[in-house]
TORKE-666501 format. One line per 8 residues: number of its first residue (from 1); for each residue x, y, z of N, C-alpha, C. Coordinates in nm, 4 decimals, always signed. Atoms other than C-alpha are relative to their C-alpha. Example, Ala and Ser with C-alpha at 12.3 -4.5 7.8 and 13.67 -1.06 7.14 Angstrom:
2
1) +0.0890/-0.1190/+0.0000/+1.2300/-0.4500/+0.7800/+0.0900/+0.1200/+0.0000; -0.0820/-0.1190/-0.0060/+1.3670/-0.1060/+0.7140/-0.0770/+0.1090/+0.0730
//
This chain:
258
1) -0.1286/-0.0109/+0.0696/+0.9830/-7.7217/+1.0047/+0.0407/+0.1464/-0.0102; -0.0467/-0.1380/-0.0006/+1.1898/-7.4045/+1.0413/+0.0433/+0.0468/-0.1388; -0.0643/-0.0455/+0.1227/+1.3741/-7.3967/+0.7073/-0.0069/-0.1063/-0.1086; -0.0103/+0.0850/+0.1185/+1.3431/-7.5453/+0.3599/+0.1021/+0.0630/-0.0943; -0.1007/-0.0437/+0.0967/+1.6441/-7.5174/+0.1275/-0.0348/-0.0628/-0.1347; +0.0379/+0.0473/+0.1332/+1.5590/-7.5445/-0.2430/+0.1136/+0.0310/-0.0959; -0.1102/-0.0151/+0.0955/+1.8345/-7.6019/-0.4990/-0.0477/-0.0494/-0.1357; +0.0346/+0.0404/+0.1363/+1.7598/-7.6058/-0.8715/+0.1308/-0.0270/-0.0746
9) -0.1245/+0.0423/+0.0640/+2.0317/-7.8000/-1.0524/-0.0240/-0.0313/-0.1472; +0.0067/+0.0281/+0.1433/+2.0989/-7.8211/-1.4272/+0.1336/-0.0561/-0.0462; -0.1148/+0.0689/+0.0599/+2.3542/-8.0783/-1.5436/+0.1332/+0.0362/+0.0646; -0.1266/-0.0334/-0.0642/+2.6193/-8.0030/-1.2819/+0.0158/-0.0763/+0.1312; -0.0125/+0.0790/-0.1228/+2.6753/-8.2890/-1.0356/+0.1150/+0.0440/+0.0896; -0.1150/-0.0388/-0.0821/+3.0154/-8.1577/-0.9225/-0.0322/+0.1209/+0.0873; +0.0363/-0.1181/-0.0787/+2.8850/-7.8162/-0.8166/-0.1088/-0.0328/+0.1008; +0.1056/+0.0389/-0.0930/+2.5781/-7.9748/-0.6601/+0.0599/-0.0696/+0.1213
17) -0.0664/+0.0690/-0.1121/+2.7985/-8.2011/-0.4483/+0.0673/+0.1008/+0.0931; -0.0680/-0.1025/-0.0794/+3.0044/-7.9005/-0.3336/-0.1004/+0.0811/+0.0804; +0.1030/-0.0778/-0.0688/+2.6902/-7.7049/-0.2472/-0.0587/-0.0782/+0.1163; +0.0615/+0.0815/-0.1051/+2.5370/-7.9899/-0.0479/+0.0976/-0.0239/+0.1152; -0.0999/+0.0162/-0.1060/+2.8617/-8.0515/+0.1425/+0.0136/+0.1281/+0.0814; -0.0129/-0.1272/-0.0710/+2.8856/-7.6820/+0.2261/-0.1209/+0.0248/+0.0892; +0.1193/-0.0149/-0.0833/+2.5276/-7.6863/+0.3561/+0.0119/-0.0831/+0.1271; -0.0196/+0.0830/-0.1189/+2.6196/-7.9691/+0.5927/+0.0844/+0.0723/+0.1033
25) -0.0869/-0.0742/-0.0917/+2.8908/-7.7476/+0.7406/-0.0637/+0.1303/+0.0466; +0.0502/-0.1352/-0.0270/+2.6942/-7.4231/+0.7274/-0.1181/+0.0020/+0.0954; +0.1217/+0.0001/-0.0803/+2.3694/-7.5251/+0.8987/+0.0224/-0.0764/+0.1298; -0.0151/+0.0633/-0.1300/+2.3808/-7.6011/+1.2688/-0.0993/-0.1146/+0.0155; +0.0885/+0.1132/-0.0276/+2.2366/-7.9317/+1.3831/-0.1210/+0.0389/+0.0825; +0.1125/-0.0472/-0.0805/+2.0065/-7.7279/+1.6079/-0.1109/+0.0613/-0.0859; +0.0981/-0.0631/+0.0883/+1.8282/-7.5740/+1.3078/-0.0761/-0.1071/-0.0765; +0.0822/+0.0981/+0.0701/+1.5421/-7.7916/+1.1898/-0.0145/+0.0419/-0.1461
33) +0.0021/-0.0379/+0.1410/+1.5593/-7.8012/+0.8116/-0.0157/-0.1217/-0.0899; +0.0040/+0.1001/+0.1056/+1.5032/-7.9955/+0.4928/+0.0687/+0.0584/-0.1224; -0.0639/-0.0436/+0.1240/+1.6911/-7.9805/+0.1629/-0.0687/-0.0708/-0.1156; +0.0689/+0.0522/+0.1179/+1.5111/-8.0247/-0.1673/+0.0827/+0.0358/-0.1234; -0.0708/-0.0218/+0.1262/+1.7061/-8.0679/-0.4920/-0.0972/-0.0234/-0.1148; +0.0807/+0.0122/+0.1210/+1.5122/-8.0020/-0.8111/+0.0981/-0.0139/-0.1161; -0.0972/+0.0299/+0.1047/+1.7127/-8.1634/-1.0905/-0.0697/+0.0028/-0.1361; +0.0627/-0.0124/+0.1318/+1.6101/-8.0454/-1.4388/+0.0953/-0.0546/-0.1057
41) -0.0799/+0.0775/+0.0962/+1.7291/-8.2326/-1.7497/+0.0811/-0.1038/+0.0763; -0.0654/+0.0862/-0.0979/+1.8081/-8.4945/-1.4892/+0.0810/-0.1112/-0.0663; -0.0878/+0.1055/+0.0488/+2.0914/-8.7409/-1.5450/+0.0359/-0.0943/+0.1144; -0.0364/+0.0997/-0.1011/+2.2080/-9.0541/-1.3646/+0.1110/+0.0495/+0.0920; -0.1054/-0.0478/-0.0909/+2.5342/-8.8948/-1.2336/-0.0503/+0.0975/+0.1052; +0.0521/-0.0966/-0.0965/+2.3436/-8.6097/-1.0718/-0.0911/-0.0676/+0.1018; +0.0893/+0.0705/-0.0928/+2.0770/-8.8352/-0.9256/+0.0793/-0.0843/+0.0988; -0.0816/+0.0823/-0.0894/+2.3490/-9.0604/-0.7835/+0.0669/+0.0830/+0.1090
49) -0.0575/-0.0874/-0.1024/+2.5091/-8.7651/-0.6040/-0.0938/+0.0101/+0.1194; +0.0981/-0.0158/-0.1073/+2.1894/-8.7182/-0.4061/-0.0309/-0.1338/+0.0660; +0.0496/+0.1270/-0.0541/+2.0783/-9.0792/-0.3650/+0.1070/-0.0810/+0.0712; -0.1064/+0.0797/-0.0596/+2.4187/-9.2220/-0.2701/+0.0799/+0.0750/+0.1052; -0.0871/-0.0766/-0.0902/+2.5917/-8.9380/-0.0859/-0.0761/+0.0863/+0.1007; +0.0765/-0.0900/-0.0869/+2.3139/-8.7270/+0.0723/-0.1397/-0.0589/+0.0177; +0.1213/+0.0815/-0.0088/+2.0456/-8.9687/+0.1819/-0.1192/+0.0763/+0.0559; +0.1118/-0.0746/-0.0599/+1.8389/-8.7151/+0.3754/-0.0572/+0.1057/-0.0938
57) +0.0446/-0.1028/+0.0938/+1.8025/-8.4817/+0.0760/-0.1140/-0.0538/-0.0862; +0.1122/+0.0377/+0.0858/+1.4743/-8.4920/-0.1133/+0.0321/+0.0368/-0.1444; -0.0322/-0.0205/+0.1404/+1.5127/-8.5263/-0.4899/-0.1257/+0.0040/-0.0845; +0.1053/-0.0112/+0.1003/+1.2683/-8.4026/-0.7527/+0.0693/+0.0020/-0.1356; -0.0717/+0.0131/+0.1262/+1.3978/-8.5214/-1.0905/-0.0961/+0.0175/-0.1175; +0.0785/-0.0247/+0.1199/+1.2620/-8.3942/-1.4228/+0.0860/-0.0303/-0.1221; -0.0763/+0.0361/+0.1191/+1.3743/-8.5462/-1.7522/+0.0210/+0.1192/-0.0912; -0.0093/-0.1161/+0.0873/+1.3057/-8.2242/-1.9429/+0.0582/+0.1189/+0.0758
65) -0.0434/-0.1252/-0.0594/+1.4591/-7.8838/-1.8829/-0.1227/+0.0890/+0.0177; +0.1214/-0.0768/-0.0270/+1.1581/-7.7218/-1.7198/+0.0304/+0.1459/+0.0327; -0.0395/-0.1377/-0.0260/+1.3573/-7.4035/-1.6511/+0.0160/+0.0299/+0.1482; -0.0253/-0.0399/-0.1387/+1.4740/-7.2279/-1.3371/-0.1288/+0.0349/+0.0735; +0.1185/-0.0523/-0.0675/+1.1420/-7.0628/-1.2614/-0.0939/-0.1117/+0.0437; +0.0878/+0.1118/-0.0346/+0.9264/-7.3737/-1.2744/+0.0702/-0.0933/+0.0987; -0.0744/+0.0824/-0.0957/+1.2030/-7.5649/-1.0938/-0.0129/+0.0510/+0.1421; +0.0173/-0.0588/-0.1336/+1.1898/-7.3232/-0.8003/-0.1418/-0.0243/+0.0499
73) +0.1397/+0.0184/-0.0412/+0.8116/-7.3437/-0.7964/-0.0294/-0.1425/+0.0423; +0.0212/+0.1396/-0.0390/+0.8165/-7.7238/-0.7862/+0.0596/-0.0256/+0.1381; -0.0585/+0.0123/-0.1332/+1.0494/-7.7024/-0.4868/-0.0846/+0.0673/+0.1063; +0.0842/-0.0720/-0.0953/+0.8304/-7.4433/-0.3157/-0.1271/-0.0781/+0.0330; +0.1216/+0.0783/-0.0227/+0.5255/-7.6670/-0.3585/+0.0238/-0.1147/+0.0976; -0.0321/+0.1140/-0.0877/+0.7029/-7.9490/-0.1723/+0.0551/+0.0447/+0.1357; -0.0655/-0.0491/-0.1220/+0.8577/-7.7283/+0.0970/-0.0993/+0.0152/+0.1142; +0.0841/-0.0127/-0.1192/+0.7232/-7.7250/+0.4510/+0.0561/+0.0997/+0.1011
81) -0.0644/-0.0906/-0.0944/+0.9509/-7.4638/+0.6105/-0.0711/+0.1328/+0.0171; +0.0497/-0.1358/-0.0238/+0.8504/-7.1348/+0.7683/+0.0776/+0.1007/-0.0842; -0.0850/-0.0840/+0.0833/+1.1402/-6.9836/+0.5736/+0.0562/-0.0859/-0.1123; -0.0341/+0.0726/+0.1215/+1.2523/-7.0787/+0.2246/+0.1277/+0.0591/-0.0582; -0.1292/-0.0443/+0.0529/+1.6153/-7.0535/+0.1140/+0.0185/-0.0591/-0.1389; -0.0149/+0.0431/+0.1390/+1.6516/-7.0703/-0.2647/+0.1446/+0.0229/-0.0415; -0.1412/-0.0064/+0.0365/+2.0032/-7.1476/-0.3885/+0.0235/-0.0581/-0.1384; -0.0580/+0.0667/+0.1145/+2.1807/-7.2145/-0.7129/+0.1038/-0.0999/+0.0504
89) -0.0999/+0.0967/-0.0464/+2.4156/-7.5147/-0.6916/+0.1419/+0.0560/+0.0033; -0.1337/-0.0599/-0.0025/+2.7133/-7.2804/-0.7447/+0.0195/+0.0933/+0.1193; -0.0100/-0.0780/-0.1232/+2.6597/-7.1269/-0.3988/+0.0646/-0.0849/+0.1095; -0.0634/+0.0643/-0.1150/+2.8824/-7.2158/-0.1013/-0.0205/+0.0904/+0.1215; +0.0251/-0.0866/-0.1160/+2.7363/-7.0666/+0.2188/+0.1067/-0.0182/+0.1075; -0.0947/+0.0059/-0.1106/+2.9775/-6.9810/+0.4989/-0.0710/-0.0450/+0.1275; +0.0568/+0.0490/-0.1254/+2.9249/-7.1305/+0.8433/-0.0702/+0.1131/+0.0737; +0.0770/-0.0987/-0.0743/+2.6559/-6.9435/+1.0330/-0.0778/+0.0970/-0.0872
97) +0.0637/-0.0989/+0.0872/+2.5418/-6.7461/+0.7284/-0.1507/-0.0190/-0.0081; +0.1427/+0.0272/+0.0152/+2.2038/-6.9167/+0.7072/-0.0749/+0.0309/+0.1289; +0.0632/-0.0330/-0.1279/+2.1237/-6.8902/+1.0789/-0.0105/+0.1508/+0.0202; +0.0061/-0.1460/-0.0097/+2.2062/-6.5183/+1.0616/-0.1208/+0.0535/-0.0761; +0.1152/-0.0435/+0.0784/+1.9463/-6.4766/+0.7889/-0.1300/-0.0365/+0.0696; +0.1204/+0.0428/-0.0715/+1.6898/-6.6755/+0.9850/-0.0314/+0.0926/+0.1162; +0.0216/-0.0851/-0.1174/+1.7367/-6.4675/+1.2986/-0.0408/+0.1407/-0.0414; +0.0328/-0.1354/+0.0459/+1.7245/-6.1406/+1.1055/-0.1441/+0.0071/-0.0479
105) +0.1373/-0.0003/+0.0515/+1.4006/-6.2336/+0.9304/-0.1019/-0.0270/+0.1102; +0.0923/+0.0360/-0.1075/+1.2421/-6.3827/+1.2412/-0.0435/+0.1218/+0.0799; +0.0310/-0.1193/-0.0799/+1.2585/-6.0478/+1.4212/-0.0550/+0.1146/-0.0846; +0.0473/-0.1058/+0.0897/+1.1425/-5.8510/+1.1149/-0.1011/-0.0582/-0.0975; +0.0995/+0.0647/+0.0865/+0.8198/-5.9975/+0.9740/-0.0403/+0.0829/-0.1211; +0.0317/-0.0838/+0.1164/+0.7875/-5.7046/+0.7330/+0.0880/-0.0346/-0.1211; -0.0901/+0.0387/+0.1099/+1.0726/-5.8554/+0.5244/-0.0546/-0.1236/-0.0693; +0.0452/+0.1147/+0.0777/+0.9561/-6.0838/+0.2469/+0.1143/-0.0765/-0.0622
113) -0.1184/+0.0605/+0.0615/+1.2921/-6.1474/+0.0775/+0.1238/+0.0611/+0.0622; -0.1280/-0.0430/-0.0565/+1.6395/-6.1300/+0.2298/+0.1119/-0.0635/-0.0823; -0.1105/+0.0518/+0.0801/+1.9585/-6.1636/+0.0269/+0.1332/+0.0168/+0.0703; -0.1324/-0.0104/-0.0613/+2.3125/-6.2365/+0.1529/+0.0977/+0.0763/-0.0888; -0.1094/-0.0514/+0.0841/+2.6352/-6.0802/+0.0335/+0.0641/-0.1186/-0.0714; -0.0650/+0.1041/+0.0783/+2.7747/-6.2947/-0.2473/+0.1445/+0.0401/-0.0265; -0.1435/-0.0240/+0.0132/+3.1519/-6.3284/-0.2780/+0.0592/-0.0828/-0.1129; -0.0864/+0.0796/+0.0853/+3.3948/-6.4320/-0.5455/+0.0918/-0.0836/+0.0893
121) -0.0817/+0.0883/-0.0833/+3.6317/-6.7036/-0.4307/+0.1306/+0.0649/+0.0456; -0.1127/-0.0754/-0.0540/+3.9046/-6.4421/-0.3805/-0.0439/+0.0929/+0.1127; +0.0526/-0.0800/-0.1097/+3.6782/-6.2771/-0.1221/-0.0585/+0.1336/-0.0411; +0.0566/-0.1274/+0.0445/+3.5765/-5.9782/-0.3330/-0.1513/-0.0124/-0.0178; +0.1463/+0.0074/+0.0072/+3.2043/-5.8914/-0.3303/-0.0514/+0.0042/-0.1434; +0.0704/-0.0053/+0.1268/+2.9700/-5.9478/-0.6235/-0.1214/+0.0922/+0.0137; +0.1257/-0.0743/+0.0009/+2.6785/-5.7289/-0.7217/-0.1154/-0.1000/+0.0075; +0.1124/+0.0938/-0.0137/+2.3659/-5.9083/-0.6000/-0.1286/+0.0676/+0.0448
129) +0.1218/-0.0746/-0.0303/+2.1184/-5.6337/-0.5039/-0.0066/+0.1187/-0.0945; +0.0129/-0.0929/+0.1115/+1.9782/-5.3903/-0.7545/-0.1263/+0.0850/+0.0127; +0.1246/-0.0687/+0.0295/+1.7256/-5.1288/-0.8492/-0.0635/-0.0674/-0.1215; +0.0692/+0.0668/+0.1088/+1.4656/-5.2338/-1.1018/+0.0588/+0.0376/-0.1360; -0.0423/-0.0220/+0.1378/+1.5621/-5.2716/-1.4654/-0.0903/+0.1019/-0.0692; +0.0746/-0.0715/+0.1025/+1.4561/-5.0303/-1.7328/+0.0533/-0.0518/-0.1338; -0.0550/+0.0411/+0.1294/+1.4923/-5.1028/-2.1066/+0.1376/+0.0597/-0.0283; -0.1308/-0.0620/+0.0213/+1.7829/-4.8573/-2.1130/+0.1093/-0.0727/+0.0779
137) -0.0977/+0.0745/-0.0781/+1.9580/-5.0513/-1.8374/+0.0498/-0.1214/-0.0779; -0.0359/+0.1190/+0.0774/+1.9498/-5.3660/-2.0508/+0.0851/+0.0386/-0.1203; -0.0746/-0.0455/+0.1180/+2.0696/-5.1774/-2.3598/+0.1426/+0.0389/+0.0380; -0.1325/-0.0460/-0.0398/+2.3605/-5.0152/-2.1752/+0.0885/-0.1166/+0.0452; -0.0786/+0.1134/-0.0481/+2.4678/-5.3455/-2.0159/+0.0429/-0.0929/-0.1138; -0.0291/+0.0920/+0.1105/+2.4728/-5.5232/-2.3531/+0.0632/+0.0685/-0.1206; -0.0575/-0.0708/+0.1139/+2.6318/-5.2595/-2.5735/+0.1140/+0.0902/+0.0465; -0.1107/-0.0903/-0.0301/+2.9304/-5.0281/-2.5927/-0.0479/+0.1341/+0.0531
145) +0.0551/-0.1236/-0.0560/+2.6966/-4.7431/-2.4965/+0.0226/+0.0075/+0.1506; -0.0173/+0.0035/-0.1446/+2.7469/-4.8579/-2.1374/+0.1277/+0.0658/+0.0487; -0.1266/-0.0632/-0.0386/+3.0951/-4.7024/-2.1412/-0.0098/+0.1519/+0.0024; +0.0150/-0.1444/+0.0049/+2.9618/-4.3525/-2.1999/-0.0413/+0.0549/+0.1361; +0.0258/-0.0550/-0.1337/+2.9352/-4.1181/-1.8975/-0.1462/-0.0018/+0.0422; +0.1417/-0.0044/-0.0385/+2.5560/-4.0759/-1.9059/-0.0539/-0.1400/+0.0255; +0.0429/+0.1385/-0.0210/+2.5086/-4.4534/-1.9365/+0.0610/-0.0559/+0.1277; -0.0673/+0.0466/-0.1209/+2.7620/-4.5203/-1.6622/-0.0739/+0.0467/+0.1244
153) +0.0776/-0.0532/-0.1128/+2.5577/-4.2990/-1.4298/-0.1256/-0.0823/+0.0228; +0.1195/+0.0837/-0.0102/+2.2442/-4.5025/-1.5061/+0.0330/-0.1367/+0.0564; -0.0381/+0.1331/-0.0458/+2.4260/-4.8313/-1.4500/+0.0450/+0.0021/+0.1460; -0.0407/-0.0114/-0.1401/+2.5801/-4.7128/-1.1225/-0.1223/+0.0073/+0.0914; +0.1241/-0.0054/-0.0779/+2.2300/-4.6303/-0.9984/-0.0642/-0.1381/+0.0066; +0.0535/+0.1357/+0.0044/+2.1092/-4.9749/-1.1087/+0.0725/-0.0907/+0.0988; -0.0823/+0.0825/-0.0888/+2.3963/-5.1331/-0.9112/+0.0022/+0.0517/+0.1441; +0.0125/-0.0559/-0.1349/+2.3109/-4.9200/-0.6049/+0.1331/+0.0463/+0.0572
161) -0.1303/-0.0454/-0.0455/+2.6571/-4.7697/-0.5886/-0.0076/+0.1240/+0.0876; +0.0191/-0.1151/-0.0861/+2.5118/-4.4701/-0.4065/-0.0338/-0.0407/+0.1429; +0.0357/+0.0503/-0.1315/+2.4318/-4.6919/-0.1056/+0.1213/-0.0634/+0.0682; -0.1023/+0.0692/-0.0779/+2.6528/-4.8239/+0.1731/-0.0386/-0.1472/+0.0102; +0.0364/+0.1413/+0.0044/+2.6393/-5.1966/+0.0977/+0.0757/-0.0833/+0.1025; -0.0597/+0.0709/-0.1134/+2.8383/-5.2835/+0.4086/-0.0978/-0.0129/+0.1157; +0.1036/+0.0117/-0.1017/+2.5160/-5.2572/+0.6073/-0.1308/-0.0379/-0.0678; +0.1275/+0.0381/+0.0609/+2.1609/-5.3876/+0.5548/-0.0659/+0.1192/-0.0677
169) +0.0625/-0.1079/+0.0759/+1.9755/-5.1857/+0.2938/-0.1138/-0.0583/-0.0833; +0.1097/+0.0430/+0.0848/+1.6460/-5.2099/+0.1114/+0.0424/+0.0067/-0.1470; -0.0311/+0.0068/+0.1420/+1.6798/-5.3110/-0.2537/-0.1291/-0.0261/-0.0759; +0.1176/+0.0323/+0.0805/+1.4319/-5.3312/-0.5376/-0.0114/-0.1514/-0.0189; +0.0031/+0.1452/+0.0181/+1.5328/-5.6916/-0.6040/+0.1361/-0.0595/+0.0339; -0.1182/+0.0765/-0.0391/+1.7835/-5.9575/-0.5019/+0.0228/-0.1099/-0.1029; -0.0320/+0.1056/+0.0949/+1.9646/-6.1941/-0.7366/-0.0487/-0.1351/+0.0511; +0.0597/+0.1268/-0.0388/+1.7898/-6.5316/-0.7364/+0.0979/-0.1116/+0.0279
177) -0.1004/+0.1030/-0.0303/+2.1177/-6.7221/-0.6954/-0.0045/-0.0414/+0.1461; +0.0093/+0.0291/-0.1432/+2.0697/-6.7000/-0.3182/-0.0925/+0.1028/+0.0639; +0.0904/-0.0891/-0.0716/+1.7728/-6.5532/-0.1353/-0.0870/-0.0808/+0.0948; +0.0889/+0.0626/-0.0972/+1.5572/-6.6332/+0.1642/-0.1328/+0.0743/-0.0010; +0.1337/-0.0584/+0.0023/+1.1822/-6.5771/+0.1557/-0.0797/-0.0498/+0.1197; +0.0921/+0.0378/-0.1062/+0.9230/-6.5805/+0.4300/-0.1130/-0.0830/-0.0586; +0.1093/+0.0841/+0.0468/+0.6701/-6.8599/+0.3889/-0.1328/+0.0729/+0.0002; +0.1251/-0.0771/-0.0053/+0.3884/-6.6283/+0.4971/-0.0086/+0.0978/-0.1164
185) -0.0007/-0.0961/+0.1098/+0.4936/-6.3716/+0.2383/-0.0215/-0.0697/-0.1340; +0.0184/+0.0753/+0.1245/+0.5114/-6.6344/-0.0364/-0.1459/-0.0429/-0.0145; +0.1406/+0.0403/+0.0041/+0.1647/-6.7566/+0.0559/-0.0877/+0.1149/-0.0479; +0.0785/-0.1166/+0.0405/+0.0313/-6.4030/+0.0083/+0.0356/+0.0448/-0.1416; -0.0474/-0.0535/+0.1283/+0.2424/-6.3101/-0.2966/-0.0184/-0.0983/-0.1143; +0.0106/+0.1011/+0.1041/+0.2273/-6.6381/-0.4861/+0.1360/-0.0481/-0.0472; -0.1222/+0.0578/+0.0530/+0.4845/-6.8467/-0.6713/+0.0595/+0.0897/-0.1088; -0.0638/-0.0732/+0.1077/+0.7237/-6.7231/-0.9382/-0.0831/-0.0111/-0.1277
193) +0.0741/-0.0061/+0.1251/+0.5827/-6.6301/-1.2785/+0.0641/-0.0930/-0.1032; -0.0581/+0.1010/+0.0883/+0.6374/-6.9339/-1.5012/-0.0016/+0.0402/-0.1473; -0.0160/-0.0516/+0.1358/+0.5959/-6.7274/-1.8170/+0.1451/+0.0400/-0.0258; -0.1421/-0.0336/+0.0085/+0.9578/-6.6308/-1.7432/+0.0791/-0.1282/+0.0235; -0.0608/+0.1336/-0.0023/+1.1638/-6.9420/-1.8195/+0.1200/-0.0078/+0.0935; -0.1277/+0.0099/-0.0712/+1.5021/-6.8633/-1.6657/+0.0414/+0.1313/+0.0652; -0.0453/-0.1303/-0.0481/+1.5706/-6.4925/-1.6242/-0.1199/+0.0893/+0.0348; +0.0954/-0.1051/-0.0360/+1.3847/-6.1948/-1.4734/-0.1083/-0.0448/+0.0987
201) +0.1040/+0.0431/-0.0940/+1.1610/-6.4132/-1.2540/+0.0313/+0.0474/+0.1418; -0.0349/-0.0531/-0.1318/+1.3567/-6.2992/-0.9461/-0.0363/+0.1484/+0.0089; +0.0365/-0.1419/+0.0034/+1.3000/-5.9365/-1.0514/-0.1515/+0.0144/+0.0147; +0.1462/-0.0037/-0.0017/+0.9304/-5.9946/-1.1127/-0.0541/-0.0378/+0.1379; +0.0452/+0.0469/-0.1312/+0.8900/-6.1812/-0.7825/+0.0183/+0.1091/+0.1041; -0.0273/-0.1065/-0.0968/+1.0542/-5.9034/-0.5821/-0.0985/+0.1157/-0.0159; +0.0953/-0.1093/+0.0231/+0.8297/-5.6431/-0.7442/-0.1360/-0.0346/+0.0594; +0.1286/+0.0425/-0.0554/+0.5257/-5.8469/-0.6419/+0.0032/-0.0031/+0.1528
209) -0.0117/-0.0082/-0.1467/+0.6552/-5.8743/-0.2836/-0.0214/+0.1435/+0.0455; +0.0173/-0.1402/-0.0356/+0.6814/-5.4954/-0.2699/-0.1471/+0.0411/-0.0116; +0.1401/-0.0367/+0.0210/+0.3276/-5.4600/-0.4108/-0.0915/-0.0587/+0.1067; +0.0790/+0.0641/-0.1047/+0.1999/-5.6947/-0.1394/+0.0392/+0.0460/+0.1404; -0.0300/-0.0606/-0.1293/+0.3491/-5.4822/+0.1377/+0.1214/-0.0563/+0.0716; -0.1202/+0.0575/-0.0619/+0.6733/-5.6747/+0.2029/+0.1251/+0.0692/-0.0517; -0.1262/-0.0615/+0.0366/+1.0269/-5.5393/+0.1988/+0.0957/-0.1044/-0.0577; -0.1096/+0.0805/+0.0544/+1.3209/-5.6759/+0.0013/+0.1294/+0.0622/+0.0507
217) -0.1147/-0.0554/-0.0728/+1.6463/-5.6366/+0.1927/+0.1285/-0.0766/-0.0331; -0.1351/+0.0551/+0.0171/+2.0164/-5.6936/+0.1241/+0.0665/-0.0031/+0.1369; -0.0507/+0.0210/-0.1355/+2.1912/-5.8337/+0.4325/+0.1449/-0.0500/-0.0064; -0.1398/+0.0391/+0.0217/+2.5729/-5.8327/+0.4040/+0.0652/-0.0740/+0.1162; -0.0572/+0.0754/-0.1118/+2.6317/-5.9843/+0.7502/+0.0000/-0.1499/-0.0278; +0.0003/+0.1388/+0.0457/+2.5449/-6.3166/+0.5867/+0.0757/-0.0055/-0.1324; -0.0851/+0.0024/+0.1182/+2.8042/-6.4149/+0.3278/+0.0088/-0.1414/-0.0581; -0.0068/+0.1275/+0.0705/+2.8173/-6.6904/+0.0666/+0.0874/+0.0165/-0.1233
225) -0.0781/+0.0002/+0.1233/+3.0639/-6.7753/-0.2080/-0.0908/-0.0368/-0.1175; +0.0820/+0.0229/+0.1186/+2.9225/-6.7781/-0.5612/+0.0907/-0.0130/-0.1218; -0.0709/+0.0209/+0.1256/+3.0800/-6.9295/-0.8705/-0.0911/+0.0487/-0.1115; +0.0952/-0.0692/+0.0867/+2.9135/-6.6857/-1.1086/+0.0495/-0.0034/-0.1440; -0.0463/+0.0132/+0.1382/+2.9565/-6.7943/-1.4710/-0.0644/+0.1017/-0.0934; +0.0729/-0.0973/+0.0823/+2.6982/-6.5500/-1.6148/-0.0075/-0.0470/-0.1448; +0.0113/+0.0601/+0.1328/+2.6101/-6.7687/-1.9128/-0.0655/+0.0911/-0.1015; +0.0701/-0.0878/+0.0941/+2.3924/-6.4971/-2.0621/+0.0768/+0.1274/-0.0295
233) -0.0744/-0.1247/+0.0168/+2.6598/-6.2264/-2.0436/+0.0522/+0.0136/-0.1429; -0.0549/-0.0239/+0.1327/+2.7687/-6.0675/-2.3674/-0.0671/+0.1174/-0.0661; +0.0544/-0.1117/+0.0740/+2.6893/-5.8120/-2.6311/-0.1112/-0.0425/-0.0929; +0.1101/+0.0256/+0.0913/+2.4379/-5.7908/-2.9104/+0.0254/-0.1239/-0.0843; -0.0331/+0.1159/+0.0829/+2.6221/-6.0517/-3.1213/-0.0309/-0.1303/+0.0718; +0.0259/+0.1223/-0.0771/+2.5825/-6.3056/-2.8401/-0.1462/-0.0407/-0.0045; +0.1414/+0.0345/+0.0118/+2.2064/-6.2858/-2.8850/-0.0230/-0.0973/-0.1146; +0.0106/+0.0913/+0.1130/+2.2609/-6.4698/-3.2126/+0.0723/-0.1317/+0.0262
241) -0.0882/+0.1158/-0.0144/+2.5236/-6.7145/-3.0875/-0.0261/-0.0821/+0.1253; +0.0145/+0.0707/-0.1279/+2.4308/-6.8072/-2.7277/-0.1478/-0.0146/+0.0347; +0.1405/+0.0222/-0.0323/+2.1018/-6.9675/-2.6349/-0.0365/+0.0655/+0.1323; +0.0296/-0.0633/-0.1288/+2.1325/-6.8341/-2.2783/-0.0304/+0.1488/-0.0186; +0.0250/-0.1418/+0.0264/+2.1524/-6.4794/-2.4132/-0.1370/+0.0195/-0.0649; +0.1325/-0.0092/+0.0635/+1.8460/-6.5423/-2.6300/-0.1102/-0.0215/+0.1031; +0.0968/+0.0201/-0.1084/+1.6590/-6.6795/-2.3250/-0.0143/+0.1281/+0.0808; +0.0024/-0.1226/-0.0797/+1.7571/-6.3635/-2.1368/-0.0807/+0.1080/-0.0716
249) +0.0726/-0.1008/+0.0766/+1.6284/-6.1380/-2.4149/-0.1491/-0.0316/-0.0032; +0.1414/+0.0387/+0.0069/+1.3039/-6.3346/-2.4476/-0.0702/+0.0270/+0.1321; +0.0613/-0.0235/-0.1301/+1.2372/-6.3222/-2.0745/-0.0078/+0.1488/+0.0324; +0.0041/-0.1443/-0.0236/+1.3248/-5.9527/-2.0622/-0.1166/+0.0643/-0.0742; +0.1124/-0.0546/+0.0769/+1.0731/-5.8774/-2.3365/-0.1319/-0.0328/+0.0703; +0.1229/+0.0394/-0.0704/+0.8056/-6.0728/-2.1476/-0.0177/+0.0814/+0.1280; +0.0076/-0.0765/-0.1251/+0.8923/-5.8924/-1.8215/-0.0451/+0.1433/-0.0266; +0.0349/-0.1388/+0.0275/+0.8752/-5.5437/-1.9723/-0.1394/+0.0116/-0.0589
257) +0.1353/-0.0010/+0.0536/+0.5596/-5.6295/-2.1642/-0.1033/-0.0091/+0.1107; +0.0901/+0.0147/-0.1141/+0.3971/-5.7397/-1.8398/-0.0096/+0.1300/+0.0788
//
């Protein structure tokens, strides 16, 4: 099997349907592949999307919300592909985008993780490759301090604004919404860290790939649309009001402690 596509879905049958339809158009019939949907907090409407409309898709349904990280790991355990494409259900890959990633990685075995360029639906690019977080980065992104010149300089470095992102470039980490990993590299590096429930596991994973001698690369020639809601976005007050923000803070503390 050349490629395994793993999608972790959480209570969103409409976006999952759109993602699966886009995969049908995006992946050539010549590319041997499997699609695995990991449905957490699984519901009948979501299960019916897979079982009635996409009969070839493998479904792993979990009644409880086991979290993004464990969801990805459950998909990885069932995957048989040489390359592993991990997607959120709010991703719509463009035609040919996945084959481009496969060909790029195939000729460069030193790459462990490859990330595409993510686009808003108006065609503008999203930030999806980064330098590693520091505690100050998190503070500046969640407070009004981020508007100050010295903080803006730190955040611009975090967002890799000093790099030409119109060409492939090495990054510290790639957003987990869409990334392709080498099966050999995953075998050496291991699965995602399940101590991190939802956030920071993509950061932690990339750091471990680097430590195991693999590169993490941003590849803008491959492009995918991304409906990016950013449920955890907000300021300090949101930490009290939004559970996603609290999850983000909890996972960040665990990541930095590690």
